[in-house]
C-alpha positions as CSV (number, residue, x, y, z in Angstrom):
1,X,117.4,193.9,77.0
2,X,117.3,192.0,80.3
3,X,117.8,193.2,83.3
4,X,121.1,194.1,84.1
5,X,121.4,192.6,87.6
6,X,124.3,192.1,90.4
7,X,123.8,189.6,93.1
8,X,126.0,191.2,96.0
9,X,127.1,188.2,98.8
10,X,129.0,188.6,101.9
11,X,130.7,185.0,101.3
12,X,132.2,184.3,104.5
13,X,129.6,181.6,106.0
14,X,130.1,179.6,103.0
15,X,133.7,179.1,103.8
16,X,133.7,179.3,107.8
17,X,130.7,176.4,108.3
18,X,130.6,173.1,107.1
19,X,126.5,173.0,107.0
20,X,126.4,176.5,104.9
21,X,128.9,174.9,102.5
22,X,127.4,171.8,102.1
23,X,124.3,173.9,100.9
24,X,125.3,176.3,99.1
25,X,128.7,175.3,97.9
26,X,129.3,177.4,95.3
27,X,127.6,180.4,97.7
28,X,124.6,181.7,98.0
29,X,125.3,184.4,95.7
30,X,126.1,182.1,93.0
31,X,122.7,180.1,93.9
32,X,120.5,183.1,94.1
33,X,122.0,184.6,90.7
34,X,121.5,181.3,89.3
35,X,118.0,181.1,90.4
36,X,118.0,184.3,88.7
37,X,119.0,183.6,85.1
38,X,116.5,180.6,84.8
39,X,114.2,183.9,83.7
40,X,115.2,185.1,80.3
41,X,114.0,188.7,81.3
42,X,117.1,189.0,83.7
43,X,121.2,188.4,83.4
44,X,122.6,188.1,86.9
45,X,126.2,188.2,88.0
46,X,127.5,188.3,91.4
47,X,129.9,190.3,93.5
48,X,131.6,189.5,97.2
49,X,132.7,191.4,100.1
50,X,136.0,190.1,99.2
51,X,136.6,191.4,96.1
52,X,138.3,194.8,95.1
53,X,135.8,197.5,96.0
54,X,133.2,194.4,96.8
55,X,132.8,194.1,93.2
56,X,130.9,197.4,92.8
57,X,133.2,199.6,90.9
58,X,131.8,202.9,89.8
59,X,132.0,201.3,86.1
60,X,130.0,198.3,87.2
61,X,127.5,199.8,89.3
62,X,126.5,201.9,86.2
63,X,126.0,199.7,84.1
64,X,123.4,197.9,86.6
65,X,119.6,197.9,86.7
66,X,119.0,195.9,90.2
67,X,121.8,195.3,93.0
68,X,120.5,192.1,95.4
69,X,122.3,192.0,98.6
70,X,122.9,189.5,101.2
71,X,125.4,189.8,104.3
72,X,125.2,189.2,108.1
73,X,128.8,188.6,109.3
74,X,130.5,191.5,108.5
75,X,128.6,194.1,107.4
76,X,130.8,196.8,109.3
77,X,133.6,195.6,106.6
78,X,131.6,197.4,103.5
79,X,133.4,200.2,103.0
80,X,131.9,204.0,103.5
81,X,132.4,205.0,100.2
82,X,131.1,201.8,98.2
83,X,128.1,202.5,100.6
84,X,127.8,205.9,99.1
85,X,128.3,205.1,95.6
86,X,125.5,202.2,95.8
87,X,123.1,204.5,97.4
88,X,123.5,207.5,95.2
89,X,122.7,205.1,92.1
90,X,119.6,204.0,94.2
91,X,118.5,207.2,93.9
92,X,119.0,207.7,90.3
93,X,117.1,204.9,89.8
94,X,119.0,201.4,90.5
95,X,116.3,199.2,92.3
96,X,117.7,197.2,95.3
97,X,116.4,194.3,96.6
98,X,117.9,193.3,100.5
99,X,117.6,190.2,101.5
100,X,116.8,188.6,105.1
101,X,119.8,189.8,107.6
102,X,120.4,192.5,104.9
103,X,118.3,194.4,106.9
104,X,121.5,195.4,109.1
105,X,123.6,196.5,105.7
106,X,125.1,199.6,105.8
107,X,123.4,200.4,102.7
108,X,120.2,199.7,103.8
109,X,120.5,201.5,107.4
110,X,121.5,204.4,104.9
111,X,118.5,204.6,103.0
112,X,116.0,203.6,105.4
113,X,117.3,206.2,108.2
114,X,116.6,204.1,111.1
115,X,117.8,201.3,113.3
116,X,116.3,198.6,111.0
117,X,116.5,197.1,114.4
118,X,114.1,193.5,114.8
119,X,113.6,190.5,117.2
120,X,115.3,187.6,116.3
121,X,115.6,183.4,117.2
122,X,117.6,180.4,115.4
123,X,115.7,177.6,116.1
124,X,114.7,176.1,112.5
125,X,111.3,176.6,113.2
126,X,108.5,176.7,111.0
127,X,107.8,179.9,109.0
128,X,104.2,180.5,107.0
129,X,104.6,183.1,104.9
130,X,101.2,184.7,103.5
131,X,100.7,187.0,100.9
132,X,98.8,189.9,101.9
133,X,98.9,192.0,98.3
134,X,97.8,189.3,95.6
135,X,97.5,192.0,93.2
136,X,101.3,193.4,93.3
137,X,103.6,192.4,90.8
138,X,106.3,190.9,93.5
139,X,103.1,188.5,94.3
140,X,102.4,187.1,90.7
141,X,102.4,183.5,90.6
142,X,103.1,183.2,94.5
143,X,100.4,181.1,96.5
144,X,98.1,182.7,99.2
145,X,100.5,180.9,101.6
146,X,103.7,178.7,101.3
147,X,105.6,177.2,104.7
148,X,109.5,177.3,104.8
149,X,110.1,174.2,107.5
150,X,112.8,175.5,108.5
151,X,114.1,179.4,109.6
152,X,115.4,182.0,111.6
153,X,112.7,183.7,113.3
154,X,112.1,187.5,112.7
155,X,110.1,189.0,114.5
156,X,108.1,192.6,115.8
157,X,108.9,195.5,116.3
158,X,111.0,196.0,112.8
159,X,112.1,199.5,113.0
160,X,112.0,200.7,109.7
161,X,110.2,203.5,107.9
162,X,106.1,203.2,107.1
163,X,106.7,201.2,104.0
164,X,105.1,201.9,100.6
165,X,103.3,198.7,100.4
166,X,103.3,195.6,102.0
167,X,103.1,192.1,100.0
168,X,103.7,189.6,102.8
169,X,103.5,189.0,106.2
170,X,105.2,185.9,108.5
171,X,104.1,183.9,111.3
172,X,106.2,181.7,113.4
173,X,105.9,178.2,115.1
174,X,107.2,180.0,118.5
175,X,103.8,182.8,118.1
176,X,105.6,185.8,116.3
177,X,104.9,187.6,113.2
178,X,106.9,189.5,110.5
179,X,106.3,192.3,107.9
180,X,108.1,190.2,105.5
181,X,108.0,191.8,102.1
182,X,107.9,195.3,102.2
183,X,108.7,197.8,99.6
184,X,109.8,201.9,99.6
185,X,110.9,204.2,96.7
186,X,114.1,206.4,97.5
187,X,114.4,208.9,95.2
188,X,113.8,207.2,91.6
189,X,115.0,203.6,93.2
190,X,112.1,201.4,94.2
191,X,113.8,198.9,97.0
192,X,112.3,195.6,98.2
193,X,113.2,194.0,101.3
194,X,112.5,190.2,101.7
195,X,112.9,188.1,105.0
196,X,114.0,184.7,104.8
197,X,117.2,183.3,103.6
198,X,119.0,182.3,106.6
199,X,122.0,180.9,105.7
200,X,122.2,177.2,107.6
201,X,119.0,176.5,106.1
202,X,118.5,175.8,102.3
203,X,115.7,178.9,101.5
204,X,117.3,179.8,98.2
205,X,116.8,176.4,97.0
206,X,112.9,176.6,96.9
207,X,110.9,177.8,93.8
208,X,108.5,179.9,95.7
209,X,111.2,182.1,97.0
210,X,113.3,182.3,93.9
211,X,109.8,183.3,92.2
212,X,109.5,186.4,94.6
213,X,113.2,187.3,94.3
214,X,112.6,187.0,90.1
215,X,109.4,189.1,90.5
216,X,111.3,191.4,92.6
217,X,113.7,192.5,90.4
218,X,111.3,193.0,87.6
219,X,109.6,195.1,90.1
220,X,112.6,197.2,90.8
221,X,113.9,197.6,87.6
222,X,113.8,201.5,86.6
223,X,113.4,202.0,83.0
224,X,114.3,205.0,82.2
225,X,117.9,206.4,82.1
226,X,119.6,207.4,85.3
227,X,118.1,210.7,87.2
228,X,121.5,212.3,87.5
229,X,120.4,215.4,88.0
230,X,118.4,214.4,91.5
231,X,121.8,215.5,93.5
232,X,121.7,219.1,92.2
233,X,120.3,222.4,93.7
234,X,120.9,224.6,91.4
235,X,119.9,228.0,92.5
236,X,117.8,229.9,89.9
237,X,118.7,233.5,89.5
238,X,115.7,236.2,89.7
239,X,116.1,237.3,85.8
240,X,115.7,233.3,85.0
241,X,112.8,233.0,86.8
242,X,109.4,231.6,84.6
243,X,107.0,234.9,85.5
244,X,108.9,238.4,86.4
245,X,109.6,239.1,89.5
246,X,111.3,242.1,91.6
247,X,113.7,241.3,94.1
248,X,111.9,242.4,97.2
249,X,114.4,241.5,100.5
250,X,117.7,241.4,101.6
251,X,120.2,238.6,100.1
252,X,122.6,236.0,102.2
253,X,125.0,235.5,99.1
254,X,126.1,238.2,96.6
255,X,126.2,237.7,93.1
256,X,128.6,234.9,91.6
257,X,128.9,233.1,95.2
258,X,127.8,229.8,95.9
259,X,125.2,229.1,98.4
260,X,125.5,226.6,101.6
261,X,123.9,223.7,98.6
C-alpha cells in the first residue's frame, strides 16, 4: 500500500503575490504533492489553512501516514486544537516533514519545545547544500552537494534541540552556514526538517529538492499500527505487580482513586 501523505500548505502568498502565483499557480502544496505522486510508493493529497479544521480532521489524520507542512505568513492562524491533534498523531507514529519557514509553525515549536529561531536574509543568494550524511536514507540518490541559485538565507544559531541526525548543511553566498536537514523522533513519530523553499523562488520545481522530500516521506513512514497507548499513564496496583511485593510506605491516594495523572 502506498504511503498516505498529506501536503499541508498555508496557501496565502500564492494569492496575494504575483511572483509566487506565477511560480506556483496551483499553490506550493499542489506542486509538492505532484512531485511526491511521481513516486509509486507515495499517495499524496493536499490540505490548506483555509479549509474547515485546516483540512486536518481527526478522521483524515487517522488515515495519514506522513504529514508534510509548509507555512509562513499566518502561523498564528492555525487552530490550537488542530495543532494538538497533529502532535498527538506524531507521538502515535505519524511522520512529519517540516519545510522552510515551517520552523516557526505551532506544530513544530510544540514538538521541539524550543524557540526554533534563526537568522535570515531575503536576498536571492546562492545556497550550496552539502550532503554530510550520505549513508542516510533521506540522502539516497542525492549528490555530494548541489546549488540553488536563488534562495532566502537562514543562518545559525538555529534554536532547536540537538537533532538525532544531521543529513544536510547549507552554505550561503553571504558567508552563513545552516544545519538544513535534521531529524528527530518524538514518541513513535519520525520528524525531518528541510530548510529550502522560499516562496518567491522555484525551489519545489528542483528535482533534487523533491528527491529529498520523497526520500524523507519514505524514511518518516512508520509501518506499524499507531501507538495509541503512548498517551496513557496507568496505575499498576500492588497485587498486579509482576513479582510479589509488600507495601512499605504511606500512600497519597486511596484504593480506587485516580492519581494526578
